[in-house]
N, C-alpha and C positions, 0 to 999 in steps of 0.2 A: 759044693757048699752054695746055699742058696744066697744070692747078690741081697746086699741090703740094701731097701729103698730108702731114700733121705728125701723128705720135704722142708726146703729151704728157703726161708722169706726173710729177706734183706731188707731191714727198713734204713733209709739214709734221711737226713733232715731236708734234704732236697729234693729225693726223689725216691721211688719205691721200686726195687729189683727183683724180681722172682726168678729162680736159675734152679736146674737139676743138679745133682750131684754128677760130676764126671770125672772119671780118673785117666790121668793121662798114661799113654803106654809107655813102658822103659825095657831096655835090653838089660838084664841081669844074668848073660852068660859068662864063662869063665875069663874070654878074652876080656871082657867089659870091666869086670870084676880088677882085674888086673891094671887097666887103663885108669879105673877110679882111684887104686892106691896110690899109682904114680902120680896122678893129679894132686892129689891130696899131701903128698910129701913136698912138692913146688909149691904149694900156697898156705904152707905152716908160718911163713914171715909175713903172712897176711891177717893171720888170727887178731892181732890189737888193733886193725883198722876197723875189721867187722864189730867190735865190741863198742864202737863209739855211738854215742847216741845219735838216733836218727831223728831227720826234721818230718815229723808226721802232718802232714796239712789235710788229711780225710783219714776218719775212722769210719768204718763200717761195720756196726753191729749187726748181730740176727739173732732169731729166734728159730728153732727147729723142732720137728716133730720126726722123732724115728719110727720105724715099722715095727720095731720091738725095743725093750730097754734091757741092759745088762746090767742088775743092781749085784751080783755077786760073781765070785769066781767060777764058780759052777755054770751060771749063765753063760760067761765069757767064753769059757771053753766049749760049751755045745756048739758054736758058732766058729771057732777058731782053726784054722788051718795049721798056724805056726804061732808057737808061742816062745818068746826068744828073751834072754837080757843081752841089752845091746847098748853100744856108747854111739851117740851121734858123732861122725866125722866131719860132716859137711851138709849144710842145707842150702838149696837154691830155690827161690821163690818163683811161679808161674802165674801166669793168667792166660786164661782160655777165650774162644770166641765170644762167649755169653759175658765176658767181663768178670766171671769168678776167678778168685786169688786162690791159690792152693801151695804148697811147699813139697818139694822133693827131698826125702831124708835119705844120706849115704850114712848105712849102719854097719858099724863093725860087731860082729856078733860074740858075745863073751859066753854065754852059755844057750844052749837049745834044751828047752822042756819037751816040747811035743812039734813034731814034723821034722823034716829036714830040709837043710838050705846051707849054701855056700857060707864062706866066711865074712863075705860083703855081701850086702843086700840093699836093694833101693824101695823105700817106702814113699808113698805119695798121701796125701792128705791135704783135706780142704782147710783155709786160713793160712795167714803170713801177711809178711811185709814186703812189699816191691816198689821200685822206682816209679814214680807217678807218671813219668813219661811213657813207660810200657803200660801201665794201666790205661792211660787214656788212648793208646792205639787202637783197643779195645772198646772204651767206653764212649760213644759218641753222642751222648745227651747234651743238647743244647744247655741245659742248667748248669752244666759244669763248665761253660766258657772262662767266668770268672778265675776259676782255679787253673784252667790252664793257663792263663795269662801269668799267674804265679809261679807256675812249673817253668815257663820258660824264660823266666828272670833268673833263674838257679836249678837247672835241669838235673845235675848232680846231685842235689840236695834234698830233695823233695819226694816223700814215701807217702804211699797208701797202704794201711794196714785194715785186715780182714781178720775180724775176732768171729769164731763160730760160736755162737753160743757164749759167748765172752771168755773161751776158755785160752789157757797161756799155751804158747809155743814151745814144743821141745828146742832145748838149746845144744848148740855144739860142745863138745867136750863134756858132756853129761851122761850118765848112765840110766836107762828106763827098762822098764819090763813091758813089752810090748803084745797085745792080744791081735793077730793079723788075719784077716782074712785075704786069700790068695785067688788070683786069676790067672789060668794059663791059655795062650792064644797062641799059635804056631810055635809052640816049645818055648814060650817065653813067659816068666810067673810076675805078676804086676801083685804087690802087696798094700793094703789099705788097713789102716786100725780100724778095729770093731766101733761103729757110730763114731767117729771121728776122735773123741776124746775118752770115750769109756774104757778104750782098750789100750790105755797109755798110763804107767803106772811111773812117776819120778820117784828115783833112788836117791834117798839123803840120809847117809852114813846108812843106820841100821832099819830106817823108817821108809815106807813106799805109800805114795799117795797119789792118788789121781785127781783130776779137775771134779768138781762136784757142785753144778749152779745152783743148788739149794743153799751152798755157802755165801754166793754172792747175792742173790734175789730173795733170800729167805722163805723160797719156795716150799710147798709142800707136797711137791708130786710124787715123793718117794720118801719112806723113814729111813733116815741115816742109822736108826738101830738095826734095820735088815739089808743094809747095803755094805760091800765091801770095798770102802773108800779108800781107807787109813788102815795099815796095820806094820807090822815088823816083816823084814825081809824072810826071814825064817818062816812066818805064818804065812805069807802068800806062795812062796814056795811050797810048803805042805799041803795048801789048797791045792796047788797045780797038780800034784803028784797022787793026789786022793783019786 
């Protein structure tokens, strides 16, 4: 599968940060999957705490140009190595050396449409919310000094949020259909959603829907009539199996 190139331009009111998309390598072998499941069971009592509102002191919006766009299920299938219906069991935000924020998702696969995978896999994607103290370990712009002082006052309750193209983030406990690209290195598979948000459909009862920047910005970059952005669960499954 040809890797998708993404040009990401992040505009902050205080500064402009230009960075490339990077994928964090993860180990998804059988032993790791067992450890992941065990870890999830030990953290079940922490679920309520994770749902508490977070104090966002910095929002990082962005705009993006993809190497190609996938408006339809057919186009997504052309680039997908793995298509699954899966539930998010755990999320872990990360920040890389270029101060780009992403999230690692632990998925429990409920149904596999295309490709083969273990019962539990890990997916990395751009965007997420992370403790500001961790973010500022990588972000040393002097214009951030005032915010750093605010973080020092309450380091455990200050967060930085990065929304790629304004897209929502998959949530723990919810089920989605994922169109994933795979990259194998030294026997380890790393998965990422196609075009960050184009390859992620939220399932709400019998309706599946993905984020569409047009609905937010009234953009005319693509016609909603020609795009598979919202449909029933049976409709998307039929299109996947065609």
